[in-house]
Structure formats: C-alpha cells, structure tokens
VOGU-793291 format. One line per 2 residues: number of its first residue (from 1); their letters; for each residue x, y, z of C-alpha. Coordinates in steps of 0.001 Angstrom, whole numbers, plus 500000, padded with zeros to 6 digits. Example, Ala and Ser with C-alpha at 12.3 -4.5 7.8 and 13.67 -1.06 7.14 Angstrom:
BEGIN
1 = AS = 512300:495500:507800 | 513670:498940:507140
//
This chain:
BEGIN
1 = XX = 546732:287439:663931 | 544869:284131:663730
3 = XX = 541651:285894:662749 | 543437:287908:660073
5 = XX = 544999:284748:658684 | 541611:283032:658488
7 = XX = 540065:286028:656745 | 542930:286128:654251
9 = XX = 542599:282415:653513 | 538843:282731:653048
11 = XX = 539384:285569:650593 | 541951:283584:648655
13 = XX = 539657:280550:648535 | 536917:282757:647093
15 = XX = 539325:283953:644436 | 540172:280353:643641
17 = XX = 536532:279419:643261 | 535889:282403:641007
19 = XX = 538515:281204:638550 | 541253:283718:639319
21 = XX = 543830:281452:637669 | 541855:281554:634439
23 = XX = 541576:285346:634457 | 545220:285868:635357
25 = XX = 546366:283523:632619 | 544215:285434:630143
27 = XX = 545835:288693:631220 | 549287:287093:631123
29 = XX = 548736:285681:627631 | 547635:289102:626414
31 = XX = 550771:290835:627701 | 553332:288095:627048
33 = XX = 551831:287288:623640 | 552098:290909:622526
35 = XX = 555704:290992:623789 | 556633:287965:621666
37 = XX = 554760:289221:618591 | 556346:292666:618682
39 = XX = 559795:292013:620147 | 560613:288868:618161
41 = XX = 561934:289988:614750 | 560481:288358:611633
43 = XX = 561328:284673:611248 | 563384:284501:614438
45 = XX = 561382:281579:615777 | 562902:278288:614636
47 = XX = 561710:277401:611091 | 559112:280188:611164
49 = XX = 559782:281212:607562 | 559155:277655:606319
51 = XX = 555969:277485:608362 | 554844:280826:606954
53 = XX = 555399:279632:603397 | 553470:276420:604083
55 = XX = 550568:278463:605463 | 550538:280677:602367
57 = XX = 550455:277573:600199 | 547446:276244:602137
59 = XX = 545705:279640:602009 | 545817:279442:598216
61 = XX = 544011:276105:598266 | 547034:273848:597769
63 = XX = 546641:271399:600645 | 549187:268867:599399
65 = XX = 552719:270049:598701 | 554624:269681:595450
67 = XX = 557501:267200:595256 | 559734:267894:592271
69 = XX = 562310:265211:592959 | 563320:262928:595859
71 = XX = 565247:265793:597499 | 563014:268824:596782
73 = XX = 559466:269652:597855 | 557634:272927:598370
75 = XX = 555209:275171:596517 | 554706:278000:594041
77 = XX = 554937:281309:595909 | 555464:285026:595129
79 = XX = 559112:285774:594391 | 559256:288803:596694
81 = XX = 558444:286590:599670 | 561780:284822:599336
83 = XX = 563755:288061:599309 | 561896:289320:602370
85 = XX = 562579:286153:604333 | 566252:286019:603447
87 = XX = 566769:289629:604523 | 566636:288518:608177
89 = XX = 569079:285618:607928 | 571853:287718:609477
91 = XX = 570173:287330:612895 | 570161:283530:612865
93 = XX = 572729:281923:615180 | 574299:285350:615779
95 = XX = 573466:286448:619344 | 575824:289427:619022
97 = XX = 573804:291029:616194 | 570814:293353:616591
99 = XX = 567968:294234:614262 | 568950:296536:611406
101 = XX = 566158:299126:611545 | 566828:300315:607990
103 = XX = 566731:296743:606715 | 563512:296158:608657
105 = XX = 561936:299198:607013 | 563034:298033:603573
107 = XX = 561602:294565:604196 | 558303:296102:605284
109 = XX = 558009:297962:601983 | 558362:294809:599874
111 = XX = 555008:294139:598159 | 553424:290913:597014
113 = XX = 554859:290333:593561 | 552853:288991:590642
115 = XX = 555790:286846:589600 | 555921:283429:591227
117 = XX = 558520:280704:591479 | 558947:277294:593028
119 = XX = 560319:277433:596574 | 561567:274432:598499
121 = XX = 560665:273970:602155 | 560855:270219:602603
123 = XX = 560808:270434:606410 | 557215:271764:606586
125 = XX = 555571:270913:603252 | 553857:267777:604589
127 = XX = 552253:269339:607686 | 548419:269215:607799
129 = XX = 546129:272255:607402 | 544889:271824:610977
131 = XX = 548269:273051:612217 | 547908:276370:610380
133 = XX = 544272:277367:610918 | 545177:280660:612604
135 = XX = 548021:281496:610227 | 545912:280809:607131
137 = XX = 543166:283036:608544 | 545798:285718:609082
139 = XX = 546973:285427:605477 | 543395:285848:604249
141 = XX = 542904:288883:606487 | 546168:290393:605275
143 = XX = 545119:289988:601642 | 541657:291403:602354
145 = XX = 543194:294472:604008 | 545784:294939:601254
147 = XX = 548743:294425:603570 | 552291:293687:602468
149 = XX = 553937:290335:603309 | 555716:291533:606453
151 = XX = 552594:293165:607863 | 550699:289986:607030
153 = XX = 553240:288025:609071 | 552400:290043:612187
155 = XX = 548665:289626:611552 | 549232:285871:611278
157 = XX = 551142:285837:614560 | 548364:287726:616318
159 = XX = 545513:285559:615026 | 547404:282336:615694
161 = XX = 548072:283563:619222 | 544391:284381:619743
163 = XX = 543292:280927:618585 | 545852:279268:620848
165 = XX = 544686:281543:623662 | 541080:280445:623180
167 = XX = 541990:276751:623163 | 544131:277125:626285
169 = XX = 541382:278980:628141 | 538941:276171:627374
171 = XX = 541549:273666:628558 | 542026:275492:631862
173 = XX = 538262:275590:632435 | 538021:271820:631927
175 = XX = 541274:270883:633649 | 540181:271161:637280
177 = XX = 542958:270314:639778 | 545602:269890:637046
179 = XX = 545063:273460:635796 | 548001:275052:637715
181 = XX = 550503:272656:636134 | 549075:273266:632658
183 = XX = 549121:277030:633276 | 552825:276990:634167
185 = XX = 553656:274773:631186 | 551817:277153:628873
187 = XX = 553418:280193:630505 | 556950:279026:629710
189 = XX = 558771:281403:627344 | 559097:278691:624709
191 = XX = 555353:277976:624830 | 554389:281625:624497
193 = XX = 556943:282223:621748 | 555608:279307:619691
195 = XX = 551958:280235:620177 | 552674:283854:619176
197 = XX = 554387:282871:615934 | 553450:281218:612637
199 = XX = 554956:277903:613738 | 552655:274901:613904
201 = XX = 554156:273975:617278 | 552064:276626:619019
203 = XX = 548754:275089:617991 | 550097:271639:618932
205 = XX = 550741:272854:622480 | 547241:274300:622772
207 = XX = 545638:271130:621390 | 547733:268938:623711
209 = XX = 546586:270919:626747 | 542979:270695:625565
211 = XX = 543125:266908:625074 | 544724:266484:628503
213 = XX = 541936:268560:630070 | 539214:266667:628189
215 = XX = 540496:263241:629223 | 540966:264387:632822
217 = XX = 537432:265781:632810 | 535881:262567:631481
219 = XX = 537303:260183:634088 | 534529:260628:636636
221 = XX = 531732:261333:634160 | 528978:259033:632979
223 = XX = 528405:258302:629314 | 526152:261271:628755
225 = XX = 525849:262984:625404 | 528368:265700:626196
227 = XX = 530841:263141:627581 | 530586:261019:624438
229 = XX = 531187:264084:622273 | 534227:265079:624338
231 = XX = 535712:261592:624110 | 535221:261561:620342
233 = XX = 536675:265074:620086 | 539804:263951:621929
235 = XX = 540465:261336:619239 | 540068:263901:616459
237 = XX = 542405:266365:618171 | 544977:263649:618799
239 = XX = 544857:262833:615088 | 545701:266472:614306
241 = XX = 548632:266296:616733 | 549957:263000:615373
243 = XX = 549556:264117:611753 | 551786:267099:612514
245 = XX = 554478:265013:614270 | 554447:261355:613262
247 = XX = 556410:260144:616349 | 553391:261265:618391
249 = XX = 551298:258499:616780 | 551360:256403:619951
251 = XX = 549336:259155:621662 | 546352:258070:619561
253 = XX = 545837:255262:622092 | 545339:257717:624983
255 = XX = 541491:257687:624860 | 541658:253994:625768
257 = XX = 542728:254985:629287 | 539082:256028:629840
259 = XX = 538106:252358:629777 | 539146:252202:633440
261 = XX = 535975:254094:634417 | 533424:252086:636374
263 = XX = 529901:251459:635177 | 530311:252986:631708
265 = XX = 530704:251584:628233 | 534165:251061:626747
267 = XX = 532720:251634:623293 | 533331:255381:623060
269 = XX = 537034:255315:623998 | 537528:252580:621379
271 = XX = 535599:254586:618762 | 537662:257683:619596
273 = XX = 540907:255728:619195 | 539775:254231:615873
275 = XX = 538652:257608:614501 | 542002:259129:615457
277 = XX = 543957:256384:613709 | 541726:256587:610630
279 = XX = 542330:260345:610271 | 546056:259977:610938
281 = XX = 546537:257194:608384 | 544404:259118:605877
283 = XX = 546641:262188:606075 | 549790:260031:606022
285 = XX = 548660:258492:602731 | 547116:261572:601087
287 = XX = 549263:264401:602462 | 552594:263116:603738
289 = XX = 553425:260352:601279 | 553110:262494:598100
291 = XX = 555306:265302:599473 | 557877:263627:601730
293 = XX = 561490:263847:600567 | 564731:261990:601209
295 = XX = 566577:265176:602072 | 569212:264590:604749
297 = XX = 572401:266342:605927 | 575778:265311:604608
299 = XX = 576706:261875:605909 | 573128:260947:606839
301 = XX = 571230:258242:604995 | 568024:256769:606454
303 = XX = 568418:253543:604507 | 572046:252999:605513
305 = XX = 571309:254012:609097 | 568522:251439:609378
307 = XX = 570850:248757:608009 | 573457:249781:610570
309 = XX = 570900:249645:613400 | 569731:246173:612364
311 = XX = 573317:244935:612442 | 574240:246793:615663
313 = XX = 571076:247092:617829 | 572994:247377:621098
315 = XX = 575074:250215:619656 | 571895:252165:618928
317 = XX = 570526:251569:622438 | 573804:252696:623972
319 = XX = 573837:255811:621792 | 570272:256760:622763
321 = XX = 570846:256204:626482 | 574075:258195:626488
323 = XX = 572399:260986:624543 | 569539:261235:627030
325 = XX = 571855:261231:630027 | 574222:263823:628566
327 = XX = 571615:266104:626965 | 568759:265981:629483
329 = XX = 569646:269277:631126 | 570113:271043:627806
331 = XX = 566829:269728:626397 | 564995:270784:629557
333 = XX = 566359:274313:629264 | 565352:274434:625595
335 = XX = 561832:273292:626490 | 561562:275988:629152
337 = XX = 562869:278692:626869 | 565884:279124:624629
339 = XX = 564345:281466:622096 | 565275:282640:618619
341 = XX = 567297:280041:616770 | 568329:278483:620098
343 = XX = 570613:281442:620769 | 568596:283516:623260
345 = XX = 569111:282180:626781 | 567530:283275:630035
347 = XX = 569420:283595:633296 | 570259:280402:635254
349 = XX = 567968:281679:638014 | 564999:281710:635647
351 = XX = 565507:278059:634676 | 565884:277083:638320
353 = XX = 562652:278855:639301 | 560759:277374:636339
355 = XX = 561935:273845:637163 | 561003:274297:640824
357 = XX = 557518:275608:640042 | 556837:272786:637583
359 = XX = 558065:270147:640022 | 556048:271488:642959
361 = XX = 552828:271825:640973 | 553227:268375:639452
363 = XX = 553873:266625:642778 | 551056:268408:644614
365 = XX = 548569:267134:642029 | 549012:263705:643608
367 = XX = 547960:264901:647048 | 544386:263788:646448
369 = XX = 545434:260334:645245 | 544187:257461:647386
371 = XX = 546905:255698:649307 | 546145:252324:647761
373 = XX = 544727:252837:644261 | 543410:249745:642553
375 = XX = 545840:247624:640598 | 543880:248260:637417
377 = XX = 544310:252020:637778 | 548047:251645:638318
379 = XX = 548327:249508:635186 | 546459:252088:633101
381 = XX = 548638:254905:634487 | 551734:252887:633578
383 = XX = 550341:252429:630059 | 549908:256202:629692
385 = XX = 553506:256764:630777 | 554608:254088:628316
387 = XX = 552797:255853:625450 | 554500:259134:626345
389 = XX = 557843:257349:626605 | 557256:255721:623214
391 = XX = 556583:259078:621583 | 559655:260649:623175
393 = XX = 561804:257728:622088 | 560251:257924:618625
395 = XX = 561370:261544:618293 | 564952:260631:619175
397 = XX = 565026:257581:616903 | 563489:259485:613986
399 = XX = 566229:262090:614173 | 568872:259409:614670
401 = XX = 567763:257661:611485 | 566953:260665:609294
403 = XX = 569242:263434:610523 | 572362:261826:612019
405 = XX = 575411:260568:610073 | 575528:256809:609687
407 = XX = 577143:254970:612621 | 577561:258204:614594
409 = XX = 577829:257997:618380 | 575716:261134:618816
411 = XX = 572243:262263:617702 | 571692:265486:615745
413 = XX = 568624:267693:615450 | 566873:266940:618752
415 = XX = 565370:270061:620353 | 563657:270487:623695
417 = XX = 560486:271989:622203 | 559668:268639:620598
419 = XX = 558935:267218:624063 | 556671:270024:625322
421 = XX = 553427:268398:624068 | 554387:265158:625815
423 = XX = 554946:266996:629096 | 551463:268493:628785
425 = XX = 549978:264977:628788 | 551614:263974:632079
427 = XX = 548681:265159:634281 | 546457:262452:632765
429 = XX = 547905:259947:635221 | 546595:262010:638167
431 = XX = 542848:261335:637699 | 543735:257743:636818
433 = XX = 545306:257191:640224 | 542784:259408:642015
435 = XX = 539771:257837:640327 | 538468:256258:643515
437 = XX = 538615:259520:645480 | 536188:261677:643536
439 = XX = 533942:262612:646489 | 534461:266314:647150
441 = XX = 533309:265905:650767 | 536515:264014:651530
443 = XX = 538706:266932:650486 | 540145:268420:653672
445 = XX = 540889:272036:654391 | 544597:271279:654146
447 = XX = 544121:269973:650637 | 542220:273105:649692
449 = XX = 545118:275175:650992 | 547592:273162:648913
451 = XX = 545506:273637:645774 | 545388:277342:646539
453 = XX = 549165:277480:647014 | 549779:275802:643654
455 = XX = 547545:278348:641959 | 549432:281169:643651
457 = XX = 552722:279628:642463 | 551362:279504:638911
459 = XX = 550221:283121:639075 | 553576:284246:640483
461 = XX = 555450:282441:637744 | 553330:284144:635086
463 = XX = 554336:287561:636404 | 558001:286535:636560
465 = XX = 557865:285092:633039 | 556298:288265:631637
467 = XX = 559115:290488:632895 | 561780:287973:631857
469 = XX = 560392:287752:628321 | 560431:291509:627873
471 = XX = 563960:291876:629242 | 565528:289052:627261
473 = XX = 563866:289726:623907 | 564525:293457:624004
475 = XX = 568161:293005:625011 | 568795:290228:622502
477 = XX = 567302:291711:619338 | 566861:295473:619626
479 = X = 569542:298186:619657
//
C-alpha cells in the first residue's frame, strides 16, 4: 500500500508540473462558458442591455457618450434594438417566469433598422472602450456576417468570453503558487456568467487576475527587460480597471509594492504608478466628465447627502459598519453566484462548498511564508490590504452618496459582484510575506503535497461548478 501511495503521489506531482490546472481550467471555461452563453436568456445578466448598447455606440466610433441634459446621457442607436431589449423585461426579478419561446423567436427575427433614435443608458455611457474590446469585436463580426441584433448578442458573448479566457490563461501561467486560488475565484458562477456576457465586469475580472499574477511574478525577478515591461503593463491594466470603476482608483498604487524587492531599482514601479494615474485622469476628464449625469433614485441627492455626511460624520460611519455587518453574508453569496437579476440562487450546499474551497486555498498559500518576515515586508503587505479596503469602502460610500436617500440608515445598490476584482488582488500579499523564502530547494515534500492538494481542490470545484451552472440555469429560465 505504501508503494502504491508513493507511485500515485509521483504521478500527481508530474501532472502538477505539466500544468494540469491550466488545462483543466481551459476545459472548464469552454464547457461552463458555453452553458452561460446558451442557457442565459438575452439581457438576463445585470445591466447587460445597457452594456450592449454602450458597446454598439463604441463600435460605431463614438467613444464619448452624449449628454443631453443633467439627467440623460446615452447615444444614437437603431430603433429596433430598443424593442428587442424590452421584449425580455418580463424575466427580470421574476424567478417564477420562464422563457417565452415564441417571444424569443420573434425577437430573433428583428432586423437592424435604418431608423435611429436617442437612447438613454446613463449607467454605462461613461465606461471606457477597453472594457468592451471583445463585445465591440463581436458587433463588427455580426455586421460583417449580416447577423440580426439578437444573433450579434450571442456572437459578442462568445468573443468576449474567449478574450477573457485568453487573459485568464495567461494569468494562471504567471501566477505560480497563487494559481489555485485564482482558478477557484474565476470558476465561480458569477465570474463565468460575467465573462460570458456583454458586461464590462467580465473583462475587469480577467484583467484583475492578470495584474495579480504579473505583480506576484515580478517580486523575485531582477530588473530585466521583460520584468520592466511587465511592471509597466500592470500600471496600464490597472488604469483600465480604475477607469471602469472609479472607486478602484486606489488600486493604481499597487505597483509600488514592488519597491520592497532587494537590489533592484524603485524607478519602474513608480513609473508604472504614474502612467496608470495619467491614463485614469485622462479618461476621467475626456470620457467621464462630458457624459456623467446627476441621475439618482427618488429621495437621493448626492449634494444633499454630502452635506448631511459633513454635518453627521459619525452617523455615516455607523451606517457603513452596520451595513457591512448585516449584509456581509448576502454580498458574499452574490459574489459567489446569484445570477440573472439577482434572482437565481444556488443551493446552500454550493455556497458552503465554494466558501470552504476559497478559504482553504487562500490559507494554504501562506504555507511557504517565512515564520518571521521582515518588518518592511509586513508594512508593504498591510499597505496592499489598506488599498483593497479603501476601494471596497469607496464602493459603499459612492453608492451611499449617489444611490441612497438622504439621511437613510441603510445603503442601496451595493452588489457582491463589485467586490470580486478586489478579492482577486488578495494573493499579492503572499509573495510579499514570502519574499525571503524564494529558494526552491527549501520547499519540502510536505509543501509540495499541500500545493498538489490545493490544485486538486480547485479542479474538483470546477467540475462541481460546471454541473451546478447547468442545473440552475436550465431550471430557472427554460420550460
């Protein structure tokens, strides 16, 4: 039995070295991505219709949106597109309703009309073109092939999914020991659903994983040409992420954590940070400012809310803390996967297994950390956590100011998917704390076994997630 166990472990170690996690994730993404593309009805990913319209606007060369008045912004689009999108509104927030196959067929037959009209989509009109590269390419392909709007939507989903897939595969190649955690994060139903849609959130997840992998890769590298290019690339990608979600702006300082490296110049992390801020501020001035609106729900007023906060700062702090404590579990479930318009839940067992797998893989990443890391490394790791905390708090405060009634004791509009990119940056603290233990000769057999176990956990979760996606989407939407 002992010999058989040793042979089995040797075989599994060989699979680990050959990149089995990478291949299995590629196979998983292919299957799960197709499930989400096909089984998710049109525009049943949150705000997908608004994202689709923004991508069409960009595909026609209109990078900056049109603001007609302080409350309305959007673009000039074919009239038939509006009718097609509205024909699926009956599914929103109605978990008891299934897809009307006749209505789906009618929507498919709607052509691109020559008549155009102004359409308002203030929630997405200011997003940058970098968030819609795959969707815009899909729109161009759909036009080139003479496809109708609904068929073009599915082409856009597929191409956006392929681009996200490519970025994630590169991230997993670069990630090293943090790859299992990233693989599980990117195998969550919410992650796959967003990447296989026309939402910009999918590309943000892929870019976040790639930046995390790049920074983790550069910790123990000298300032060679490829390392300098990767550091600079991380700043550019972070600018794309921050331009899409302004509360993520604090993440632009993340390249500075590379200054903790020994014997290398601090110049390139500083250059990367400066380039990221320059691109972010440039888009804020040229793209966001001309198209941003003052649209807010009834009872909400950003100006009045800010005045209230200035007069009652402790009230705001209390409201935020109570919101986090009361909504943490709900937000975590939404981040893992509450699909559709937050009306398609998975079983409690699925959430429990997902939370367990994420926790185990995250904690085991610290197994290679030295027992007494240098004080400087601890300080830098704390700074990274502070930047992530600042972005998360920024999301909550932005929605408190812009989307919540004045003086309310609750916060409206916060969704778990907003925090997924921040969770993908958590592994950066691992190489920071493990910086002094980079010698592979010191890695014991037990540590190799633990790394192998985490990869097996990630692979098992992918299989479980694939079956759960198919079951839940088919039961929720299809008769």
